[in-house]
mmCIF file as gemmi writes it, N, C-alpha and C atoms, coordinates in Angstrom:
data_model
loop_
_atom_site.group_PDB
_atom_site.id
_atom_site.type_symbol
_atom_site.label_atom_id
_atom_site.label_alt_id
_atom_site.label_comp_id
_atom_site.label_asym_id
_atom_site.label_entity_id
_atom_site.label_seq_id
_atom_site.pdbx_PDB_ins_code
_atom_site.Cartn_x
_atom_site.Cartn_y
_atom_site.Cartn_z
_atom_site.occupancy
_atom_site.B_iso_or_equiv
_atom_site.pdbx_formal_charge
_atom_site.auth_seq_id
_atom_site.auth_asym_id
_atom_site.pdbx_PDB_model_num
ATOM 1 N N . MET Axp A 1 ? 41.514 -13.078 15.289 1 0 ? 1 A 1
ATOM 2 C CA . MET Axp A 1 ? 40.1 -13.08 15.073 1 0 ? 1 A 1
ATOM 3 C C . MET Axp A 1 ? 39.589 -14.509 15.015 1 0 ? 1 A 1
ATOM 4 N N . GLU Axp A 2 ? 38.493 -14.756 15.67 1 0 ? 2 A 1
ATOM 5 C CA . GLU Axp A 2 ? 37.951 -16.11 15.696 1 0 ? 2 A 1
ATOM 6 C C . GLU Axp A 2 ? 37.059 -16.357 14.491 1 0 ? 2 A 1
ATOM 7 N N . ASN Axp A 3 ? 37.082 -17.584 14.025 1 0 ? 3 A 1
ATOM 8 C CA . ASN Axp A 3 ? 36.159 -17.983 12.963 1 0 ? 3 A 1
ATOM 9 C C . ASN Axp A 3 ? 34.88 -18.496 13.596 1 0 ? 3 A 1
ATOM 10 N N . LYS Axp A 4 ? 33.751 -17.908 13.22 1 0 ? 4 A 1
ATOM 11 C CA . LYS Axp A 4 ? 32.478 -18.344 13.773 1 0 ? 4 A 1
ATOM 12 C C . LYS Axp A 4 ? 31.886 -19.415 12.879 1 0 ? 4 A 1
ATOM 13 N N . LYS Axp A 5 ? 31.235 -20.37 13.506 1 0 ? 5 A 1
ATOM 14 C CA . LYS Axp A 5 ? 30.568 -21.418 12.748 1 0 ? 5 A 1
ATOM 15 C C . LYS Axp A 5 ? 29.289 -20.869 12.137 1 0 ? 5 A 1
ATOM 16 N N . ASP Axp A 6 ? 28.842 -21.479 11.079 1 0 ? 6 A 1
ATOM 17 C CA . ASP Axp A 6 ? 27.604 -21.06 10.439 1 0 ? 6 A 1
ATOM 18 C C . ASP Axp A 6 ? 26.408 -21.22 11.367 1 0 ? 6 A 1
ATOM 19 N N . ASP Axp A 7 ? 26.46 -22.163 12.274 1 0 ? 7 A 1
ATOM 20 C CA . ASP Axp A 7 ? 25.35 -22.386 13.202 1 0 ? 7 A 1
ATOM 21 C C . ASP Axp A 7 ? 25.196 -21.238 14.192 1 0 ? 7 A 1
ATOM 22 N N . ASP Axp A 8 ? 26.256 -20.525 14.491 1 0 ? 8 A 1
ATOM 23 C CA . ASP Axp A 8 ? 26.207 -19.439 15.459 1 0 ? 8 A 1
ATOM 24 C C . ASP Axp A 8 ? 25.584 -18.168 14.889 1 0 ? 8 A 1
ATOM 25 N N . LEU Axp A 9 ? 25.586 -18.025 13.578 1 0 ? 9 A 1
ATOM 26 C CA . LEU Axp A 9 ? 25.078 -16.82 12.944 1 0 ? 9 A 1
ATOM 27 C C . LEU Axp A 9 ? 23.596 -16.979 12.601 1 0 ? 9 A 1
ATOM 28 N N . MET Axp A 10 ? 22.833 -15.909 12.85 1 0 ? 10 A 1
ATOM 29 C CA . MET Axp A 10 ? 21.435 -15.905 12.446 1 0 ? 10 A 1
ATOM 30 C C . MET Axp A 10 ? 21.325 -15.179 11.126 1 0 ? 10 A 1
ATOM 31 N N . GLU Axp A 11 ? 20.653 -15.777 10.196 1 0 ? 11 A 1
ATOM 32 C CA . GLU Axp A 11 ? 20.481 -15.157 8.892 1 0 ? 11 A 1
ATOM 33 C C . GLU Axp A 11 ? 19.149 -14.424 8.856 1 0 ? 11 A 1
ATOM 34 N N . TYR Axp A 12 ? 19.177 -13.186 8.391 1 0 ? 12 A 1
ATOM 35 C CA . TYR Axp A 12 ? 17.962 -12.385 8.284 1 0 ? 12 A 1
ATOM 36 C C . TYR Axp A 12 ? 17.354 -12.616 6.908 1 0 ? 12 A 1
ATOM 37 N N . VAL Axp A 13 ? 16.122 -13.095 6.88 1 0 ? 13 A 1
ATOM 38 C CA . VAL Axp A 13 ? 15.406 -13.322 5.63 1 0 ? 13 A 1
ATOM 39 C C . VAL Axp A 13 ? 14.197 -12.4 5.641 1 0 ? 13 A 1
ATOM 40 N N . PRO Axp A 14 ? 14.202 -11.339 4.82 1 0 ? 14 A 1
ATOM 41 C CA . PRO Axp A 14 ? 13.141 -10.328 4.905 1 0 ? 14 A 1
ATOM 42 C C . PRO Axp A 14 ? 11.766 -10.809 4.473 1 0 ? 14 A 1
ATOM 43 N N . TYR Axp A 15 ? 11.669 -11.621 3.431 1 0 ? 15 A 1
ATOM 44 C CA . TYR Axp A 15 ? 10.361 -12.053 2.931 1 0 ? 15 A 1
ATOM 45 C C . TYR Axp A 15 ? 10.224 -13.556 3.105 1 0 ? 15 A 1
ATOM 46 N N . THR Axp A 16 ? 9.556 -13.925 4.157 1 0 ? 16 A 1
ATOM 47 C CA . THR Axp A 16 ? 9.352 -15.336 4.411 1 0 ? 16 A 1
ATOM 48 C C . THR Axp A 16 ? 7.858 -15.615 4.527 1 0 ? 16 A 1
ATOM 49 N N . THR Axp A 17 ? 7.506 -16.869 4.48 1 0 ? 17 A 1
ATOM 50 C CA . THR Axp A 17 ? 6.107 -17.248 4.617 1 0 ? 17 A 1
ATOM 51 C C . THR Axp A 17 ? 5.781 -17.61 6.068 1 0 ? 17 A 1
ATOM 52 N N . ASP Axp A 18 ? 6.635 -17.214 6.956 1 0 ? 18 A 1
ATOM 53 C CA . ASP Axp A 18 ? 6.409 -17.455 8.375 1 0 ? 18 A 1
ATOM 54 C C . ASP Axp A 18 ? 5.162 -16.692 8.82 1 0 ? 18 A 1
ATOM 55 N N . SER Axp A 19 ? 4.259 -17.358 9.507 1 0 ? 19 A 1
ATOM 56 C CA . SER Axp A 19 ? 2.991 -16.726 9.884 1 0 ? 19 A 1
ATOM 57 C C . SER Axp A 19 ? 3.178 -15.617 10.914 1 0 ? 19 A 1
ATOM 58 N N . ARG Axp A 20 ? 4.314 -15.533 11.556 1 0 ? 20 A 1
ATOM 59 C CA . ARG Axp A 20 ? 4.553 -14.479 12.534 1 0 ? 20 A 1
ATOM 60 C C . ARG Axp A 20 ? 5.038 -13.187 11.886 1 0 ? 20 A 1
ATOM 61 N N . SER Axp A 21 ? 5.245 -13.184 10.567 1 0 ? 21 A 1
ATOM 62 C CA . SER Axp A 21 ? 5.852 -12.028 9.926 1 0 ? 21 A 1
ATOM 63 C C . SER Axp A 21 ? 4.844 -11.023 9.372 1 0 ? 21 A 1
ATOM 64 N N . PHE Axp A 22 ? 3.536 -11.267 9.537 1 0 ? 22 A 1
ATOM 65 C CA . PHE Axp A 22 ? 2.562 -10.309 9.047 1 0 ? 22 A 1
ATOM 66 C C . PHE Axp A 22 ? 1.346 -10.279 9.966 1 0 ? 22 A 1
ATOM 67 N N . ILE Axp A 23 ? 0.582 -9.208 9.835 1 0 ? 23 A 1
ATOM 68 C CA . ILE Axp A 23 ? -0.641 -9.062 10.618 1 0 ? 23 A 1
ATOM 69 C C . ILE Axp A 23 ? -1.802 -9.446 9.72 1 0 ? 23 A 1
ATOM 70 N N . ALA Axp A 24 ? -2.666 -10.299 10.201 1 0 ? 24 A 1
ATOM 71 C CA . ALA Axp A 24 ? -3.819 -10.728 9.417 1 0 ? 24 A 1
ATOM 72 C C . ALA Axp A 24 ? -4.81 -9.575 9.303 1 0 ? 24 A 1
ATOM 73 N N . PRO Axp A 25 ? -5.387 -9.359 8.113 1 0 ? 25 A 1
ATOM 74 C CA . PRO Axp A 25 ? -6.359 -8.275 7.955 1 0 ? 25 A 1
ATOM 75 C C . PRO Axp A 25 ? -7.651 -8.571 8.707 1 0 ? 25 A 1
ATOM 76 N N . THR Axp A 26 ? -8.316 -7.512 9.115 1 0 ? 26 A 1
ATOM 77 C CA . THR Axp A 26 ? -9.58 -7.67 9.828 1 0 ? 26 A 1
ATOM 78 C C . THR Axp A 26 ? -10.689 -8.013 8.842 1 0 ? 26 A 1
ATOM 79 N N . LYS Axp A 27 ? -11.855 -8.372 9.358 1 0 ? 27 A 1
ATOM 80 C CA . LYS Axp A 27 ? -12.996 -8.7 8.501 1 0 ? 27 A 1
ATOM 81 C C . LYS Axp A 27 ? -13.429 -7.486 7.689 1 0 ? 27 A 1
ATOM 82 N N . TYR Axp A 28 ? -13.394 -6.294 8.302 1 0 ? 28 A 1
ATOM 83 C CA . TYR Axp A 28 ? -13.77 -5.076 7.589 1 0 ? 28 A 1
ATOM 84 C C . TYR Axp A 28 ? -12.803 -4.792 6.441 1 0 ? 28 A 1
ATOM 85 N N . THR Axp A 29 ? -11.511 -4.997 6.678 1 0 ? 29 A 1
ATOM 86 C CA . THR Axp A 29 ? -10.512 -4.771 5.644 1 0 ? 29 A 1
ATOM 87 C C . THR Axp A 29 ? -10.735 -5.723 4.474 1 0 ? 29 A 1
ATOM 88 N N . LEU Axp A 30 ? -10.983 -6.98 4.769 1 0 ? 30 A 1
ATOM 89 C CA . LEU Axp A 30 ? -11.246 -7.945 3.707 1 0 ? 30 A 1
ATOM 90 C C . LEU Axp A 30 ? -12.509 -7.575 2.934 1 0 ? 30 A 1
ATOM 91 N N . PHE Axp A 31 ? -13.53 -7.106 3.648 1 0 ? 31 A 1
ATOM 92 C CA . PHE Axp A 31 ? -14.775 -6.697 3.006 1 0 ? 31 A 1
ATOM 93 C C . PHE Axp A 31 ? -14.532 -5.558 2.027 1 0 ? 31 A 1
ATOM 94 N N . THR Axp A 32 ? -13.798 -4.54 2.456 1 0 ? 32 A 1
ATOM 95 C CA . THR Axp A 32 ? -13.568 -3.389 1.583 1 0 ? 32 A 1
ATOM 96 C C . THR Axp A 32 ? -12.672 -3.742 0.398 1 0 ? 32 A 1
ATOM 97 N N . ARG Axp A 33 ? -11.823 -4.719 0.541 1 0 ? 33 A 1
ATOM 98 C CA . ARG Axp A 33 ? -10.976 -5.136 -0.573 1 0 ? 33 A 1
ATOM 99 C C . ARG Axp A 33 ? -11.743 -5.947 -1.611 1 0 ? 33 A 1
ATOM 100 N N . LEU Axp A 34 ? -12.746 -6.675 -1.177 1 0 ? 34 A 1
ATOM 101 C CA . LEU Axp A 34 ? -13.442 -7.592 -2.073 1 0 ? 34 A 1
ATOM 102 C C . LEU Axp A 34 ? -14.791 -7.089 -2.571 1 0 ? 34 A 1
ATOM 103 N N . PHE Axp A 35 ? -15.364 -6.058 -1.967 1 0 ? 35 A 1
ATOM 104 C CA . PHE Axp A 35 ? -16.692 -5.567 -2.314 1 0 ? 35 A 1
ATOM 105 C C . PHE Axp A 35 ? -16.581 -4.608 -3.507 1 0 ? 35 A 1
ATOM 106 N N . ILE Axp A 36 ? -17.06 -5.06 -4.67 1 0 ? 36 A 1
ATOM 107 C CA . ILE Axp A 36 ? -16.88 -4.32 -5.918 1 0 ? 36 A 1
ATOM 108 C C . ILE Axp A 36 ? -17.515 -2.924 -5.883 1 0 ? 36 A 1
ATOM 109 N N . PRO Axp A 37 ? -18.758 -2.747 -5.377 1 0 ? 37 A 1
ATOM 110 C CA . PRO Axp A 37 ? -19.298 -1.381 -5.325 1 0 ? 37 A 1
ATOM 111 C C . PRO Axp A 37 ? -18.426 -0.422 -4.515 1 0 ? 37 A 1
ATOM 112 N N . TRP Axp A 38 ? -17.842 -0.885 -3.44 1 0 ? 38 A 1
ATOM 113 C CA . TRP Axp A 38 ? -16.953 -0.026 -2.646 1 0 ? 38 A 1
ATOM 114 C C . TRP Axp A 38 ? -15.725 0.358 -3.462 1 0 ? 38 A 1
ATOM 115 N N . GLN Axp A 39 ? -15.184 -0.592 -4.239 1 0 ? 39 A 1
ATOM 116 C CA . GLN Axp A 39 ? -14.029 -0.301 -5.08 1 0 ? 39 A 1
ATOM 117 C C . GLN Axp A 39 ? -14.37 0.755 -6.129 1 0 ? 39 A 1
ATOM 118 N N . LEU Axp A 40 ? -15.578 0.684 -6.697 1 0 ? 40 A 1
ATOM 119 C CA . LEU Axp A 40 ? -16.004 1.674 -7.691 1 0 ? 40 A 1
ATOM 120 C C . LEU Axp A 40 ? -16.164 3.058 -7.066 1 0 ? 40 A 1
ATOM 121 N N . ILE Axp A 41 ? -16.699 3.11 -5.852 1 0 ? 41 A 1
ATOM 122 C CA . ILE Axp A 41 ? -16.851 4.39 -5.155 1 0 ? 41 A 1
ATOM 123 C C . ILE Axp A 41 ? -15.484 5.01 -4.888 1 0 ? 41 A 1
ATOM 124 N N . LYS Axp A 42 ? -14.552 4.226 -4.397 1 0 ? 42 A 1
ATOM 125 C CA . LYS Axp A 42 ? -13.209 4.747 -4.118 1 0 ? 42 A 1
ATOM 126 C C . LYS Axp A 42 ? -12.499 5.173 -5.408 1 0 ? 42 A 1
ATOM 127 N N . PHE Axp A 43 ? -12.696 4.406 -6.483 1 0 ? 43 A 1
ATOM 128 C CA . PHE Axp A 43 ? -12.101 4.746 -7.771 1 0 ? 43 A 1
ATOM 129 C C . PHE Axp A 43 ? -12.619 6.099 -8.25 1 0 ? 43 A 1
ATOM 130 N N . ALA Axp A 44 ? -13.921 6.297 -8.177 1 0 ? 44 A 1
ATOM 131 C CA . ALA Axp A 44 ? -14.518 7.569 -8.589 1 0 ? 44 A 1
ATOM 132 C C . ALA Axp A 44 ? -14.038 8.708 -7.696 1 0 ? 44 A 1
ATOM 133 N N . HIS Axp A 45 ? -13.961 8.46 -6.407 1 0 ? 45 A 1
ATOM 134 C CA . HIS Axp A 45 ? -13.511 9.482 -5.459 1 0 ? 45 A 1
ATOM 135 C C . HIS Axp A 45 ? -12.099 9.963 -5.79 1 0 ? 45 A 1
ATOM 136 N N . TYR Axp A 46 ? -11.185 9.029 -6.025 1 0 ? 46 A 1
ATOM 137 C CA . TYR Axp A 46 ? -9.807 9.413 -6.315 1 0 ? 46 A 1
ATOM 138 C C . TYR Axp A 46 ? -9.687 10.095 -7.674 1 0 ? 46 A 1
ATOM 139 N N . ASN Axp A 47 ? -10.478 9.672 -8.646 1 0 ? 47 A 1
ATOM 140 C CA . ASN Axp A 47 ? -10.437 10.324 -9.955 1 0 ? 47 A 1
ATOM 141 C C . ASN Axp A 47 ? -10.949 11.753 -9.872 1 0 ? 47 A 1
ATOM 142 N N . ILE Axp A 48 ? -12.035 11.988 -9.14 1 0 ? 48 A 1
ATOM 143 C CA . ILE Axp A 48 ? -12.557 13.341 -8.963 1 0 ? 48 A 1
ATOM 144 C C . ILE Axp A 48 ? -11.53 14.209 -8.232 1 0 ? 48 A 1
ATOM 145 N N . LYS Axp A 49 ? -10.882 13.625 -7.242 1 0 ? 49 A 1
ATOM 146 C CA . LYS Axp A 49 ? -9.86 14.354 -6.49 1 0 ? 49 A 1
ATOM 147 C C . LYS Axp A 49 ? -8.694 14.758 -7.4 1 0 ? 49 A 1
ATOM 148 N N . MET Axp A 50 ? -8.265 13.847 -8.265 1 0 ? 50 A 1
ATOM 149 C CA . MET Axp A 50 ? -7.184 14.165 -9.194 1 0 ? 50 A 1
ATOM 150 C C . MET Axp A 50 ? -7.603 15.232 -10.188 1 0 ? 50 A 1
ATOM 151 N N . LEU Axp A 51 ? -8.831 15.135 -10.702 1 0 ? 51 A 1
ATOM 152 C CA . LEU Axp A 51 ? -9.308 16.139 -11.647 1 0 ? 51 A 1
ATOM 153 C C . LEU Axp A 51 ? -9.356 17.518 -11.011 1 0 ? 51 A 1
ATOM 154 N N . ARG Axp A 52 ? -9.772 17.581 -9.755 1 0 ? 52 A 1
ATOM 155 C CA . ARG Axp A 52 ? -9.824 18.852 -9.043 1 0 ? 52 A 1
ATOM 156 C C . ARG Axp A 52 ? -8.424 19.457 -8.891 1 0 ? 52 A 1
ATOM 157 N N . ILE Axp A 53 ? -7.468 18.631 -8.53 1 0 ? 53 A 1
ATOM 158 C CA . ILE Axp A 53 ? -6.087 19.106 -8.361 1 0 ? 53 A 1
ATOM 159 C C . ILE Axp A 53 ? -5.507 19.551 -9.696 1 0 ? 53 A 1
ATOM 160 N N . LEU Axp A 54 ? -5.737 18.772 -10.745 1 0 ? 54 A 1
ATOM 161 C CA . LEU Axp A 54 ? -5.201 19.125 -12.062 1 0 ? 54 A 1
ATOM 162 C C . LEU Axp A 54 ? -5.846 20.394 -12.602 1 0 ? 54 A 1
ATOM 163 N N . SER Axp A 55 ? -7.141 20.553 -12.379 1 0 ? 55 A 1
ATOM 164 C CA . SER Axp A 55 ? -7.808 21.746 -12.904 1 0 ? 55 A 1
ATOM 165 C C . SER Axp A 55 ? -7.309 23.009 -12.202 1 0 ? 55 A 1
ATOM 166 N N . LYS Axp A 56 ? -6.997 22.913 -10.939 1 0 ? 56 A 1
ATOM 167 C CA . LYS Axp A 56 ? -6.443 24.066 -10.222 1 0 ? 56 A 1
ATOM 168 C C . LYS Axp A 56 ? -5.061 24.42 -10.762 1 0 ? 56 A 1
ATOM 169 N N . GLY Axp A 57 ? -4.276 23.41 -11.053 1 0 ? 57 A 1
ATOM 170 C CA . GLY Axp A 57 ? -2.929 23.647 -11.543 1 0 ? 57 A 1
ATOM 171 C C . GLY Axp A 57 ? -2.906 24.21 -12.946 1 0 ? 57 A 1
ATOM 172 N N . HIS Axp A 58 ? -3.779 23.72 -13.816 1 0 ? 58 A 1
ATOM 173 C CA . HIS Axp A 58 ? -3.782 24.17 -15.201 1 0 ? 58 A 1
ATOM 174 C C . HIS Axp A 58 ? -4.546 25.474 -15.38 1 0 ? 58 A 1
ATOM 175 N N . GLY Axp A 59 ? -5.536 25.751 -14.555 1 0 ? 59 A 1
ATOM 176 C CA . GLY Axp A 59 ? -6.314 26.958 -14.684 1 0 ? 59 A 1
ATOM 177 C C . GLY Axp A 59 ? -5.545 28.215 -14.344 1 0 ? 59 A 1
ATOM 178 N N . ARG Axp A 60 ? -4.493 28.081 -13.583 1 0 ? 60 A 1
ATOM 179 C CA . ARG Axp A 60 ? -3.699 29.215 -13.139 1 0 ? 60 A 1
ATOM 180 C C . ARG Axp A 60 ? -3.035 29.913 -14.318 1 0 ? 60 A 1
ATOM 181 N N . PHE Axp A 61 ? -2.557 29.153 -15.33 1 0 ? 61 A 1
ATOM 182 C CA . PHE Axp A 61 ? -1.839 29.735 -16.44 1 0 ? 61 A 1
ATOM 183 C C . PHE Axp A 61 ? -2.778 30.259 -17.535 1 0 ? 61 A 1
ATOM 184 N N . MET Axp A 62 ? -4.032 29.832 -17.525 1 0 ? 62 A 1
ATOM 185 C CA . MET Axp A 62 ? -4.968 30.257 -18.56 1 0 ? 62 A 1
ATOM 186 C C . MET Axp A 62 ? -5.441 31.711 -18.329 1 0 ? 62 A 1
ATOM 187 N N . ASP Axp A 63 ? -5.358 32.201 -17.124 1 0 ? 63 A 1
ATOM 188 C CA . ASP Axp A 63 ? -5.808 33.552 -16.824 1 0 ? 63 A 1
ATOM 189 C C . ASP Axp A 63 ? -4.815 34.605 -17.307 1 0 ? 63 A 1
ATOM 190 N N . GLU Axp A 64 ? -3.562 34.253 -17.43 1 0 ? 64 A 1
ATOM 191 C CA . GLU Axp A 64 ? -2.519 35.233 -17.771 1 0 ? 64 A 1
ATOM 192 C C . GLU Axp A 64 ? -2.473 35.577 -19.223 1 0 ? 64 A 1
């Protein structure tokens, strides 16, 4: 078996700051991340959705 030099091997580094390793967000994406009223709307939407799911799950046993 041959011994390979360290220079011949490529090392895989999963988290690097290389600019080629990620996709830059679009202007719309940045807007939705930073716009506080939009964040409040999404927060309320997800909370209402969770309440609806939980109420369906818990209401099933109350009828019996």
